N, C-alpha and C positions, 0 to 999 in steps of 0.2 A: 486472463481471467476474470479481470478486476476489469474490467472494458463488460461483462457480460453482464453485470448487475446494475442493474433499473435500480437509478437513484431520483425518479422519480416517485418512486412510492412512496407513499403520506396517512395521517393516519386523523382524521378528524377528533375537536379534541374528547364529546359524547363519548367514542368509541374507548379514546385510547383511557380518559377515567374510571368508565368500568374493566375491562381490560385488566390496567395497571394492579387496581383493588385487591381483586379475584387474583396475582400471581402474588403479590406481595404476603396475603395472605396464605395460600399455597408455598410457599418459598416458609413462612417463619415456621409449620407443621412438617417440612422437608429438614428443617435446620432441628426441628427436637428429634427427627428419627435416626437422623446423621448421628449426632450424641447419644443415646440410645445403643444406634449399632454401632458407633465407635469406625465410624468412617470418616478418611479425609480426605476433604476437595480441596482441592485447589482450580483457583481462579482469575485464569488468564484476560489482563483490557490491550488493547493493544492498536494501536490506528491512527491516524491521521493527530498533529495539535490540532485543538479546539475541538477536537470530533465530541464533545461531551463525555469524558471517560468518569472525569470529576465530577458532574451530575448526577451521572449515573453510580455509580460507587453511590453517592448521597444516596438518593432514592431505593439502591440497594436493602440497604442498610440497614431502614428506618425501621423498620418493623421485625429485623432479626432480634435477637437480644444478645446483645453486642459480651457483655460472657464467652460463645461461642463463635465467640471472627477476628478476626485481626484482618487491615489492612497493611498492605506494602509498597508504598511509591517510592518506587528507585531511583533516587538518584544518580550522578558518574561516582565509579566507587572512588573509596577517600585512598588516602595514604596507605593505611595499618591494609584495605581489602587488597591494596594492589598488589600482597607482600604474597597474598595467595592463588591460588590457579583459578580463573572464574568464576567459577562454577560456585566456591566453599563459602560464599557472599550466604546464594539466593538459598542452600543446605540450614543456614542456620536460623533460615525465614518458615522453614519446610510448618507447617500445621501437624499439632499433635492430633491421634488417633480420632476423629469426632468432632474435631474442629475444624473453618473454614479459613481459607487463605486465603485474599483476594488482592493482586498483583498489579499493580498503580503501574503499571510496564513492570519490563520482565527481563528477563534473561537472555532477549530478543532483542533487548536492543544495541545489543551486540551485532546486529546481522542485521542490525537496519542504518538507527543514528551513528550509533561510527563506522560501518562502512562511506555513508551520505562523506561525514567530518573526514574521511583516508583515515582516522585513524587505527583499523580493521584491511589488515590487506583482503584481495579475493580467496590466495588459497588458507589464511588463518580464516574464513567466515566461510570457510567449508566447512572443515576442521572442524568449530565450534558447533554447526549444525550435528556435524555426526555426533557430538558433546550430549549435546541438544536428548535426539534422539533414544539415545540408552538412559539416562538423566532423566526422560518422561519417561521410556516403559517403564525403568524401575523399580520409578513409584505406582504404575499402575498396575507394575503383579503384584507388589503389596500391600494393592487393596484400594487403592487413591480416585480419587473419581478429576480425571481436570474435565475443563470448562477451555479454550481458550476462543475468543473474539479477534477480528481487525474486523475494526469500527472503519469504514471506506468511507471517503468524504470526494467527488467530483473538487477539480482546482479550480473554479469560478467558485464554488462553495468556502472551501479554507481560504481563496486571498476576505471575502465576505467579512467568514472569523475572525482570522487574527487584527483582523483595520477597523472592527469592531469593539472587540474585545481592547486595542490601545489606547486609542478614544476615552476607556471607561476608569477612570481614576482609581474605581477599584477593585478593579481587573489585569489594568496593562501591566505588573510587576508579571504575572503569568506567562505576559508572551517574550516568549524566549530569545536571541540570537540564530537557539537553532532548530527552532521557526517557523522563524521566516525565510533557515535555507530547505526547507522542507517544499515548503510555496514556492524557491526559484527554482528548486528542482526538481520538482515535479515531476518527471516523466523517473528521470533517475531511478527515487524513492518510489516511485509506486513499480519498478523492475524490480528493485532488492525483494518489496515483501510480497508480492506473485513471488520469484523463488525461493524465496522462507520460506510458501505455504506451501508448492510444490515439495520442498523435500524435507518440514517438516510436517504436515497433515496426515497422522498415523491413523489405527487404527485404531488402536486404544488412546490417543492423546491429537482427536480432530483439529480443524479448525472449524471456523462457523464466520461466516463473511459476511460484519451486517453494512447492512443500507442504511448511512449516520448522513447526508442531505436533511432529512426531516428527525428530527428527537423526538420527536414523541412514539415514531414508528420503530426506531432505532431501537430504545429502553425497552420497549414489546418483546425484543425479536429477541436478544440479549436476555432477557430474564421467562422467557418460552423458552426456546434454551434450554438456558443453566436449569431452571425447572425439569422440565427432559433428561439432563444428563443423570440428575440426584435417582429423579423415582427409575432410571435401567439402573443406573446403580446396585440402592438401594435392593430392587430387584433378584440381581442377579448375587446379591448378598446370601438374600433370602435362598435360593435354588442351590447355596453352593455344596456341595458331597461333602459329605468325611475328610479331610487330609488324607492323604493316601504316607504309610508309615511299613514301609517293609524292613525285615530283619537284618538288619547292621551286615554286609560281606564281609567274609572270614576269607580268600581268600580268590589271587588277583586271579583274571581269566587267561587263558592260554594265548601268552601274544602282550600280553600285557608286564613292558620293564619294570623291573623291583630295581628302583637305583638304591635304596636301604642298602642292600645288601651286594652293593659292587663298593662300598665301602671300605676303606681301608679302618679299621680301627687298633692296628698296633701300631697308626702313627703315633710321636710323643717325644718332644726336648728332657730333656736329664731338666734340673733343676740350674744348674750355671748357665747353659747355651738359656735358656726361658729368663730368665731374668736380663739378658746381657739381647736378646731381641724382646723382649716387653720395652725394656729404656728405650733402643733403639726408634721402637714403633711405636711410639709414646708421645714422643719427640717429632716424628715426623708428621704424625695427626694431628699436634697443636702446632704447628706450622700452618695446615691448611684451613685451621676450625678459621686459622685471618683469615685466608684466600677465599673461602666460603663467605665469609665476611664481606672482605673486598666487593666479591662480585656478584653479590648477592645471592646465588644457592642456595634453595632449602635441599635439605641432606636428613633421609626418614635412611637408619637403619630398625629391623622387628628381625623379632627372633619368636622361635617359637623352637618343642625344640621337645620332648618326652619329659616326666618327673625326674628331677634329680640332673637332668643335664651338666645344668653349669649353667645355666641364661645370668643368672644371679652374679656369679662371679666373673665370667665376659662381657655380664655391662659395666660392672664396677672397673675393672683396669680401662676397662675403654675410655670409660669416665674419668679417670683415676687425675689423671695431669690437662684437663681441659677447661677454659673459661665458663663457669656454674651461669651465665647469663644471658650464655647465647648454646648453650640445653637443656633437651628437661626429660624424663625420664616417662614413661606416660606407663601402669603395673592395669592390664586389664583381666577385671573377673566378672562373673555375670552378667548384662544387664539387669541393673537398676526398672525403679515401676515407673522409673520416668523413662530410662533410655528405651524403653520396650511398645512404649507410645508413637514410635519413630519405625520406620525404612533401619532396618541392624545397620548399616553403615555410618548410620544418622553421629554415634556417637564418635566415628572415627576419625567423619572428617570438619566435627569441631577442636582434636584435636591436634593437626597437624601442623605443620612448625612454619614462620615465620620466612619468609628468603633471608636467605644468608644466620642460617642456626641451625639447631642439627634435634631431633624431636627421635625417640627411641624409645622402643612398643617391642617391651616384655607383655607378649602375648597381642593378638591384633585381630584383623576382621578372615583372616582364616578358620575363627573358632566357630566358621560358619559349616567350612565340609570337612571341620575333623571332631571337639566334643561335639557340639548343635546333633553333627548325622552318626555320632556314633549312640545318640544318648538319647533324641529321637526329639531331641527340643525344638531343633524344623524340622519339617516331611519333608519327605520323599523329592517335591516341584519344586521348595524353594534354596532345596545345598544345591540341585543337580545346577536350577540356571543361576545359583552365585557362583558357577564359575565362568562365564564372561561377566555378570558383575564386577566380578573381583578382576579380568581381565583390562571391563571398561574403566571403570575408578584406577586402575597404578599405572593405562595411557593416557589418563587426563593430566596423575601428576606428575608422571615420565613427559608427554608434549610440554608442559607448564614450563621443562626447566628443571622437575629434579630427582636430584641422584639418591634411588632409591636400591634401597640394600637387601633380603631377606636368604635371612643368616633360620639352617635347620639342624638344630646340635643333636648325631645322633649321638644315641649311644649302645650295646649292648643289656642283654636284658638279664645278663646273671654280672654283669659293672652295675646296670640300676636296682638290683637286688642290694648286690651291697653297702653302696648310696645307701641306701632306703634303711641296713643293719646299723650302717653308720650311725642318723640320726637316729632312730630309735633306743640307740646305748649311752649315746649325747646328753644330759645337762638341756645344755647350749642351743642343740639343733633339735629338738623333741618340738617344738614349734612348728619345723616347715615339714612335718613328718604327719598328716592326715589320715582320719581312713580310703576319704574319695581318690590320694594316692594313691591308694593300695585296692581300692578294688578299678580304676583305670589299667591298675600292675591285666590282670587277671582276663582283660580284655585289649591287647595287649597285638594278639594276629588282626582282630576290625582295623585299631589303629594303620598297623605295619598297610594294607590296603588301605586303606584311609590318605594315607599321605604320601603315601605313592602315586595315585593319580590325581593328586590336589597338584607335584611337583611335575608331573606329566603336563597337565591342562594348564597352569598354569606359570609356570617359566618360560616366558616369553624374551624376544632377544632386546628389548630396553627393560622387563625387570625381569631379568635372573634369578632362580635358586643357587643356594651352594652351601653344600648341604656339609657341614663340618664334624668332621671325625674328633670326638669328646672322648670316650675311653681313657685318656689321657688331660685334664684339665689343662696344663700348661703347655701344648702347643695348639689346641683346642682355642683358648684364650689366645693366642696369638695370630690363627689362622683369622683369628675374628674382626682384627684389628686391620692386618693385611688386607682385606676383602673389599676394606672400609676405606683405606687408603685411596685403592686401583678405584674403587671406580669414584672416586672423591677425582684424582688423579687423569682418569677421562673426559670425564663431564666439562672438568674443566681446559682440555688438550681440544674439546670441541668447542672451546670458548673461543681460540687464535688464529 
C-alpha cells in the first residue's frame, strides 16, 4: 500500500506560497464555524521520524485562534499513566465541543513504535487496534470530526533528514535513539504502519496517506484534507434531522427475559446472623485490599438500583474496614455543563481508579440506558448504541486487568413505598427523599423494562451483573461484600 505512493510529487515555492495562504485563511474561518456549531475536532498526525510533523503543526496553528485548539505531543506514558488502561490518558486530552485537539503522535504509538521496540506483543497489538476502532467510532458517533494523517518518507529521505538534524546543534536534541531504530528497521516499521492503516482506516475515521519527501507538498495535502474534513462535518451537522425520541417502553417484548421478576426477595438474615457474617466478610475484604495493592489490580464496584434500594448503606458497609488511602467513592448525579461538552463516557474515564486501588461508583455510565433513556435526555439513537459502547468500555477495563463488579440492588415496589414513607416521616432522613424520587416511582414499569434490557445486553462473561435482593438490608449488604470478594479472588487466581 505505502509502496504505491508517488514520493516524487513536489510543489514549487510560488505555488506553495499561493496555496498555503488560501488554506490558512480557510482553516481560520472553519475554526470559527466549528466553535459556533460546537463541533469537536480531532487531528492525528502520525508518520516517520523527521517527517515534518512539528513544522506542520506550527504552520497549521499560525493563523488559528489559540483559544480554540490545543496541541498534545504524546510522549512515553508516565508512571501514573501506566496504572490505567492505555486509552485513559487520551480521554483526558479530548477536545470539548467546539475545540480542536491536535495529537502529535497519538494512541497509534502503541501499534507502531512500541511494537518495533518489542514493548507490545503481536496479540496485544491486535487487541489495541480493535479498541482504537471502538474509541474512534464512539467519538464520531457523538459528533466529532476526525482527521488522521500518515506522512510517508522513503528510506533514503528518512536517513538524510535524521543525519542532517543530528549535525545541527539546535535540532540534534530532537533526534531520539528510537528514530534511528525506525531507519535501521525501515521495512519492518513500514509493515507495521501498513497493517495499522488496513485495520484502522474506517468510514468514520479514514487515514489520509501523505507523500512526505517534499515538505511543501505534504503540508498542502494535509491542510487541504483537514479543510475538506471540517467542511464535510459542518455540512453534515447542518443537515442533521431532529433526533428521534420515542415514548418509553412500558412492557417487555414477548420472549424477552424478565430477570427482576425471578429474584427471590424473601431472602434475609437475622440481626445476629448479619453481625456475624458482616464481620467475617469485612475481615476477608480487608485482606484482599492488601493483595490487590501488592498485585497492582484495579477494582471497580458500581452500584445501580431503585431509589431507596440501600446503595448508601451497602457502600458504607463495604468501606467500613478498608484503608481509606486506597479507595474512593464517586457519586454521580446529572452531568455538569463542563461534562456535557464531552462524550458521556468522558466523566467516568476521568474517575477510574489506578492499579492497586478500589473505585466505588454510586450510579454510573448506565444512566445513559436508564434515566437518560426514560426521561428523554438521550435520543433513541444515543441510548441504543450505548449498549455496545458500554460493552466496549468495560472490555477495555477488564482486558487491562481490572476487576469490574456490577451490582443491581433490587427491591419490590411495596418495599420502596415503605422506605419512602419512613424517610418522609423521619426529620433526619427527609433530605434523602425528593420530588424526583416520587416521580421516578410513577415510572416504575418503564424502568422495569429498561433495567431488564440493560442486564440482558451488558452482562458479559468478564463483566456480569449481580442482582442483589434488597428487601432485607442485612442480606443485601452481606451479599454485596461477598460478590466483591469472589470477583477479586477470581482475578487473583487467574494470575497464579
